[in-house]
N, C-alpha and C positions, 0 to 999 in steps of 0.2 A: 235190287243190285246190292248187295252184301258187302262189296267190295267199299260203295261208297255209305254203306253204316260206319264201315268200320273207319272209313276219314275225319264219318264228322265226328266219334269215339274219340279217335287221337287229338284232333284238334280241340274237343271240350275239356278234355280231361290234362291232356298236357300241356293247352294255350289259354282254358278259360271259355273259349270263346263256341256260342252253339251256332251253330251251321243248320237249324231246325229251318227255318225260317225262309234259306235259297231254296231256288227252285233246283230239284233235283241236274235238270236238265244243261243250267247253265252252271253247277257244279259239276258235272261229268266231263264239258269243254274245257274248263278249267283244270281241273284233274291232266287230264290229255295234253292242255299246253306245255306243266309241268313234266309231263314225262317228257315229253319232248324236249325239253330245254334240258333235261337233263340225260336225255339221251337213253331212259328206260323203257324197253319195249315190253315190258311181263308188269301187270299187277300188282301181281303178290310181291316182286321186288320194291315197286316203288312204295306197295304197304310198309316192307320194313325200313326202306330210308324213310319216309317220311315220322315213320315212329320212334326212331333212334337219332336221327340228328334234328336238332332247334334249330338249324341255320335254314332247313329247308320246310322245317313249321311256317316258320316269318316269312317266307319268301311263297311260299301257298299261300297264306291269311292275305299279302300284299298283293297276290293276283285276283285274288276274288273282291277286293276291291274294288268300289267306283272310281272314289278320287277327282268325282266334278261337280264343281262346285264355281261359281263367280259372287264375286260382290253384292250386295243387294238382290240376290234372287231372289225370284221370284216376289215382285215389289208390292203386290198387293198383301203378301203377309207380313212386311216390314209396314204397311198404313195399318195392320188391324195390331200390330203391336205397337205400333204407336200412338191407337185411337183407343185399343184396349187394356192393354199392358201395363201400358209407363203410368199412367194416370194410380195402380192398384202398386206399381211399384215407389211411386213418391213417398208413399208412405211411410217406408218398409227404413228401418235404420241402417241396414245392410244388405246388398242384395249378390248373390253367389248364382253365378249362371254355369251352366255346364254344356258344352258346344260337342256330341260324340260327335265321332265322325265327321271331325270337321275339315279334313284334305288338307288344302295349303293353305287355310287359316281366312280364307276369303268372306265369310258366313260371321266367325267370332269376332274378324276387326269390322264389319258392318255392324255388328250391335253394337262395337265399343263407339263408333263413330255417331251411330242413333243416339244413344245415352247421353254422349258430349254434348250431342247438337242438343239434346232436352234437358240440359243442367243436372243431368243426372250421374252425379259423382262416386257415390258410395257403392261401387258396384267391384266385383271379381269375374272376369272371366275364366273359367278351367276350359281349355281347349282338347279335348283326346281324338286321337283316334290309330285306329289299329295297325295300322302302315308307319312304321317310326321311319322311314326314309322321306315322308311326304311332313312329317313331323316337325321334322331339321327346318326345312325349305319354309314350314308356317314359320318357325319362330325366327329366320332370317327377314319374314317379311318384305322380299323382293320380287317383283313382280315384273312380267313381261307386259309394254303395251300395252296387248293386248286383254291383256289379264283387267286392266283400268281403265280402258275405252270406254265402257258402260261407266262410271261411278261420275255422279254428277262432276262440273268442273270447279261449285265452289268448294267440294269436300278433298277434290283433288290438291286442290292449290294448299287448303287448310291443313290437311294429314298425311300428303305425300310428298316426296322431294325425286330429283329425275335424277339418277343415278348414272354418269357417262356423259 
């Protein structure tokens, strides 16, 4: 599909995001969703809109994002981090961690809790996501009861407080 190639080029050159790793069927579905939301029925018209409209570029990128996360997601991974990575990190003077695609911030917050619990305090976590709206929510650090129910109670009491 030639139009999909153009969309990938627009997003790469205008926003610096490489969409080549996304499955074509997934991207096509997302394009159709954006077109319906914009009430655009012609792909050429949508391509013109996407090329010229920075807001539409942001919205398209937000549309393709997964934004699914949870605290201590994949517990086995966190156990491996604790067993293998943390002993090496203890040897470092400064630790810089980048959490790319952090969605609402559950994973970087989970890492921060893990580091604090292991008395590692010489770190900085940089959390980024292509969706500017979820980054705003991540900075707020406010989560629903459902979002925090998988967190061990001792961590909830130590690192979180209830609002309302």
